[in-house]
SEKELO-990052 format. One record per residue (C-alpha): x, y, z. Coordinates in steps of 0.02 Angstrom, whole numbers, padded with zeros to 5 digits, always signed. Layout:
residues N
XYZ ...
end
This chain:
residues 521
-02047-00565+00324 -01861-00543+00291 -01804-00524+00110 -01634-00610+00075 -01541-00545-00075 -01393-00606-00181 -01292-00472-00269 -01166-00509-00405 -01034-00377-00435 -00929-00496-00542 -00987-00485-00719 -01134-00373-00750 -01223-00307-00591 -01362-00426-00544 -01481-00427-00397 -01577-00586-00356 -01718-00614-00234 -01757-00791-00184 -01663-00851-00337 -01759-00733-00453 -01672-00594-00542 -01737-00416-00512 -01744-00299-00662 -01624-00150-00633 -01656+00025-00694 -01611+00063-00875 -01501+00204-00816 -01316+00158-00822 -01277+00296-00687 -01411+00225-00574 -01334+00048-00584 -01160+00116-00568 -01218+00211-00410 -01288+00050-00338 -01129-00049-00378 -01017+00091-00302 -01126+00102-00142 -01121-00091-00120 -00937-00118-00161 -00877+00023-00044 -00994-00021+00096 -00970+00151+00184 -01069+00318+00191 -01036+00451+00054 -01076+00629+00052 -01213+00670-00065 -01113+00810-00146 -00971+00683-00183 -01099+00564-00262 -01166+00702-00373 -00990+00743-00429 -00953+00566-00472 -01109+00531-00581 -01205+00694-00618 -01088+00834-00644 -01206+00919-00763 -01277+01098-00776 -01455+01038-00725 -01499+00976-00558 -01381+00837-00504 -01458+00828-00328 -01626+00787-00408 -01549+00657-00515 -01474+00578-00359 -01641+00577-00274 -01722+00498-00422 -01587+00360-00437 -01608+00322-00245 -01793+00307-00262 -01773+00175-00400 -01638+00082-00315 -01737+00072-00146 -01869-00022-00239 -01743-00153-00286 -01644-00180-00128 -01754-00127+00015 -01871-00257+00096 -02025-00251+00204 -01920-00258+00360 -01753-00193+00292 -01698-00022+00245 -01532-00053+00153 -01508+00114+00070 -01491+00231+00217 -01487+00414+00178 -01498+00574+00272 -01472+00756+00213 -01281+00734+00213 -01235+00558+00172 -01296+00395+00078 -01239+00218+00124 -01291+00040+00074 -01316-00078+00227 -01296-00259+00179 -01421-00338+00301 -01468-00507+00241 -01368-00487+00082 -01240-00598-00005 -01115-00513-00110 -01006-00624-00216 -00843-00527-00214 -00862-00483-00032 -00895-00667+00013 -00735-00720-00083 -00627-00588+00014 -00702-00647+00176 -00662-00829+00144 -00487-00793+00087 -00457-00695+00248 -00521-00838+00361 -00366-00920+00424 -00464-01042+00536 -00579-01116+00401 -00480-01113+00235 -00593-01149+00083 -00584-01329+00009 -00526-01360-00169 -00703-01369-00234 -00747-01199-00167 -00583-01124-00227 -00626-01187-00409 -00797-01101-00400 -00704-00941-00342 -00589-00948-00492 -00739-00968-00611 -00824-00816-00532 -00667-00713-00536 -00641-00732-00721 -00783-00608-00746 -00746-00423-00754 -00815-00338-00600 -00963-00220-00642 -00944-00258-00819 -01023-00124-00942 -01014+00017-00819 -00855+00100-00879 -00885+00283-00911 -01047+00289-00811 -00962+00419-00698 -00824+00541-00704 -00631+00500-00713 -00625+00470-00525 -00764+00336-00543 -00670+00256-00683 -00509+00257-00578 -00604+00181-00437 -00676+00050-00549 -00505+00004-00619 -00442-00018-00437 -00590-00129-00395 -00546-00239-00540 -00359-00247-00489 -00418-00298-00325 -00523-00436-00394 -00376-00491-00495 -00271-00495-00340 -00402-00616-00262 -00394-00719-00418 -00208-00740-00405 -00229-00791-00222 -00356-00926-00269 -00243-00988-00407 -00096-00997-00281 -00197-01092-00158 -00264-01215-00297 -00085-01248-00352 -00016-01277-00185 -00163-01362-00096 -00125-01536-00022 -00288-01604-00092 -00264-01548-00274 -00217-01691-00384 -00050-01684-00470 -00122-01659-00650 -00234-01516-00584 -00093-01446-00481 +00010-01426-00637 -00132-01336-00728 -00158-01216-00581 +00023-01183-00567 +00035-01138-00748 -00114-01013-00730 -00040-00945-00569 +00127-00921-00655 +00040-00828-00803 -00052-00713-00677 +00090-00687-00552 +00257-00742-00622 +00356-00667-00481 +00255-00745-00343 +00245-00915-00430 +00431-00922-00461 +00479-00872-00288 +00370-01007-00221 +00444-01137-00336 +00625-01105-00271 +00565-01100-00089 +00583-01258+00021 +00396-01286+00006 +00393-01270-00180 +00546-01381-00203 +00464-01512-00096 +00309-01504-00196 +00398-01518-00350 +00487-01681-00288 +00324-01759-00244 +00247-01709-00408 +00387-01753-00521 +00443-01908-00432 +00595-01957-00326 +00701-02001-00477 +00685-01825-00547 +00719-01753-00377 +00879-01854-00353 +00935-01786-00528 +00913-01609-00474 +01098-01569-00438 +01163-01404-00361 +01187-01335-00540 +01008-01353-00577 +00962-01268-00409 +01076-01123-00449 +01000-01107-00623 +00824-01102-00545 +00883-00971-00418 +00962-00865-00557 +00794-00883-00654 +00692-00827-00499 +00803-00675-00477 +00777-00631-00660 +00592-00652-00637 +00598-00531-00487 +00692-00405-00594 +00565-00420-00733 +00423-00402-00611 +00500-00245-00532 +00513-00176-00713 +00330-00211-00743 +00290-00123-00585 +00383+00033-00637 +00286+00031-00802 +00120+00001-00718 +00131+00127-00574 +00032+00285-00604 +00126+00444-00584 +00040+00617-00563 +00083+00788-00490 +00000+00906-00370 +00036+01082-00317 +00053+01140-00143 +00001+01313-00086 +00173+01391-00115 +00175+01333-00296 +00292+01183-00269 +00247+01034-00378 +00252+00865-00289 +00261+00700-00392 +00160+00553-00322 +00137+00376-00377 +00012+00239-00344 +00020+00051-00388 -00081-00103-00346 -00263-00112-00296 -00376-00129-00139 -00387-00015+00009 -00263+00128+00002 -00105+00146+00104 +00003+00309+00099 +00182+00316+00136 +00259+00485+00196 +00415+00539+00108 +00582+00504+00188 +00772+00520+00152 +00777+00496+00005 +00650+00446-00125 +00638+00430-00311 +00475+00360-00384 +00566+00284-00530 +00731+00224-00449 +00649+00154-00295 +00589-00002-00387 +00765-00057-00434 +00819-00028-00255 +00889-00180-00150 +00817-00073-00004 +00640-00023-00063 +00594-00126-00209 +00540-00290-00127 +00459-00203+00021 +00355-00088-00091 +00304-00243-00202 +00245-00335-00043 +00140-00190+00011 +00060-00166-00161 +00006-00354-00167 -00152-00325-00074 -00173-00131-00072 -00162+00023-00169 +00007+00088-00121 +00035+00275-00130 +00202+00366-00106 +00275+00530-00155 +00442+00618-00177 +00485+00754-00050 +00503+00928-00108 +00684+00948-00156 +00714+00772-00217 +00663+00642-00341 +00527+00694-00471 +00464+00838-00364 +00523+01012-00381 +00712+01036-00324 +00720+01224-00329 +00615+01269-00178 +00627+01411-00053 +00544+01318+00090 +00627+01162+00147 +00551+01144+00323 +00447+01026+00427 +00283+01123+00402 +00322+01114+00216 +00343+00923+00226 +00176+00907+00308 +00090+01014+00180 +00163+00908+00046 +00077+00753+00126 -00082+00855+00141 -00083+00899-00038 -00054+00723-00101 -00193+00649+00012 -00318+00792-00046 -00276+00775-00231 -00308+00592-00228 -00469+00613-00124 -00418+00495+00008 -00553+00486+00141 -00471+00359+00263 -00310+00267+00262 -00169+00191+00356 -00012+00304+00355 +00172+00239+00350 +00315+00343+00413 +00493+00294+00402 +00635+00394+00483 +00590+00581+00481 +00427+00529+00394 +00367+00470+00564 +00361+00644+00632 +00273+00708+00476 +00143+00562+00488 +00119+00606+00675 +00083+00788+00642 -00034+00743+00494 -00127+00613+00606 -00160+00747+00742 -00212+00881+00618 -00324+00758+00522 -00386+00624+00643 -00541+00586+00535 -00435+00534+00386 -00297+00424+00465 -00353+00251+00514 -00187+00189+00587 -00006+00238+00602 +00145+00124+00557 +00304+00211+00611 +00473+00135+00570 +00642+00194+00633 +00573+00358+00688 +00598+00500+00812 +00495+00644+00886 +00637+00777+00901 +00787+00803+00791 +00971+00819+00830 +00960+01008+00858 +00855+00973+01011 +00929+00818+01086 +01109+00793+01029 +01258+00844+01141 +01368+00993+01093 +01501+00870+01023 +01367+00775+00923 +01298+00940+00854 +01477+00991+00804 +01500+00825+00708 +01333+00847+00621 +01380+01025+00567 +01551+00962+00499 +01450+00835+00396 +01339+00968+00330 +01497+01060+00266 +01562+00899+00184 +01392+00867+00103 +01394+01035+00018 +01567+01015-00048 +01569+00838-00101 +01390+00768-00124 +01389+00791-00310 +01561+00723-00354 +01608+00556-00418 +01691+00510-00253 +01563+00417-00146 +01651+00441+00017 +01550+00596+00053 +01389+00498+00031 +01458+00345+00112 +01452+00443+00279 +01260+00415+00268 +01264+00241+00192 +01367+00162+00326 +01267+00232+00471 +01101+00193+00383 +01147+00015+00338 +01307-00040+00437 +01256-00226+00397 +01220-00206+00211 +01325-00285+00073 +01456-00190-00016 +01343-00193-00168 +01193-00127-00081 +01302+00018-00002 +01373+00056-00174 +01194+00066-00249 +01137+00180-00102 +01285+00293-00129 +01243+00318-00310 +01057+00329-00273 +01083+00475-00156 +01186+00569-00286 +01055+00552-00417 +00909+00592-00303 +00944+00769-00245 +01073+00914-00256 +01221+00946-00137 +01136+01101-00072 +00969+01013-00039 +01056+00869+00039 +01129+00991+00172 +00962+01080+00188 +00870+00919+00221 +01001+00875+00362 +00966+01043+00450 +00776+01034+00428 +00772+00857+00505 +00873+00920+00650 +00743+01051+00685 +00601+00931+00694 +00499+00923+00861 +00331+00838+00879 +00353+00786+01062 +00204+00890+01110 +00101+00805+00983 +00124+00625+01036 -00010+00625+01166 -00139+00695+01048 -00133+00547+00926 -00296+00452+00929 -00271+00311+00808 -00202+00142+00823 -00013+00145+00812 +00132+00026+00790 +00312+00079+00814 +00449-00029+00748 +00636+00010+00781 +00804-00084+00756 +00881-00114+00929 +01058-00067+00867 +01007+00071+00747 +01163+00179+00725 +01072+00326+00654 +00920+00345+00767 +00948+00258+00936 +00818+00133+01000 +00780+00242+01148 +00706+00378+01029 +00590+00252+00944 +00533+00192+01116 +00503+00373+01172 +00387+00383+01021 +00293+00230+01070 +00281+00274+01251 +00214+00449+01205 +00069+00391+01097 -00079+00322+01191 -00093+00135+01165 +00048+00126+01039 +00124-00047+01010 +00312-00057+01016 +00409-00194+00916 +00603-00199+00932 +00686-00275+00777 +00851-00373+00787 +00951-00265+00670 +01095-00139+00665 +01019-00051+00512 +00914+00108+00510 +00848+00055+00345 +00803-00127+00338 +00859-00223+00186 +00766-00369+00113 +00900-00501+00146 +00905-00482+00336 +00800-00581+00459 +00722-00430+00530 +00637-00382+00368 +00505-00519+00362 +00482-00500+00554 +00444-00311+00518 +00321-00354+00376 +00231-00485+00479 +00207-00370+00626 +00135-00231+00512 +00022-00360+00434 -00042-00421+00594 -00068-00244+00655 -00173-00207+00500 -00277-00366+00520 -00308-00343+00703 -00378-00158+00677 -00468-00203+00519 -00364-00072+00420 
end
């Protein structure tokens, strides 16, 4: 007869069979192992599990076998083998099992059958508990980092539930104010942005009464908008403080700085021109985009060698070195499988990495990219212009005169505001040296992964501005046509780098979100 189980990962780990709680092993490591297998839901190498929980001089393999024997008695049934193990890997198979946090995530993703108010209220009560409470320190530092990420992921679900309760049409006005207050405490930026949106303003009118709404003049609206902008800046400052920065060393001795923020499944962005892990968050270009990505995922990015917080004084500034930097970051963080984002020249780096490591990349998101640089495709006249720019870069990049850097700013973002262009001018100066800026341009010109496109074997989406003045649309289309099954999305923009104020920006984010959801990434 089938044995149905209920497993609670919220709060202390609990396993119930037919409503009766089953006693778990006294060993915290065995309980932590069970929670880890259930929460991740995928196979893990035995060696990796030994490293996570039993890095001891004795026999970690025997300790793992002992723990699995105890756990099988708890979760396996007469007709179900839920802990599946062979000589290489171990996995928990959730046949006939209800898992509280998994069910919550699934219901929040179901757009066709959104949960009613009473179910959302039950979710909030569950999500108030600390996931896998009491298991801190049951494994090594990597396990603790994973546990922290799981708890941040649960917190993200809690924020989403609070948002839905605060904005649900069937929530009463008094309850809505309570949920709005709790939402604002948990996610001040998201709540404030909603408040000043058309939907939020409409909800406020219906809640506060038509008289109050008629009294909300333009001055009040302006004040609320300014408050929202202040909230956004404060949220970005919090993001800068909460991001986790680390360093890894590539084979040639170069130190690469990387950072992660948010929680949930990892997504890794390859470096592009130009990055700085600290300055990016104040950017009118990157800040809001990065915040959106980090809402539902662990967002990882790094500074290219030669710029940002990574080593500037490097001998090798070549395409192969760029790929090795990406490999070093992924290896250091122990990323098993993840979507990879490439922007501009980062697209070619991402393509090369995906071909070299097909088992680790679950999907490619390529924005404003190209497969071959200007040394391969540009006319003689265009190459002469590029070489002239190289000379100007070496002579004037580091000066106070932004004209030299403006050459790039105006071709990167011809439709950006003067304020945004001025910010980008200064950002470029602070991010790398004049010599490296010239070396980057030469290295980008030498890129050529055209022969690699047909070897890509992962789901791919290619997005490119129709009127990109830096990298023409046909180069992006060539990338998409060369990768088997790639989806191509043209964007209505003149900008090589999208800014968050233009209409193409939400179109780009929505297309990426739909791509990730379609392929279960």
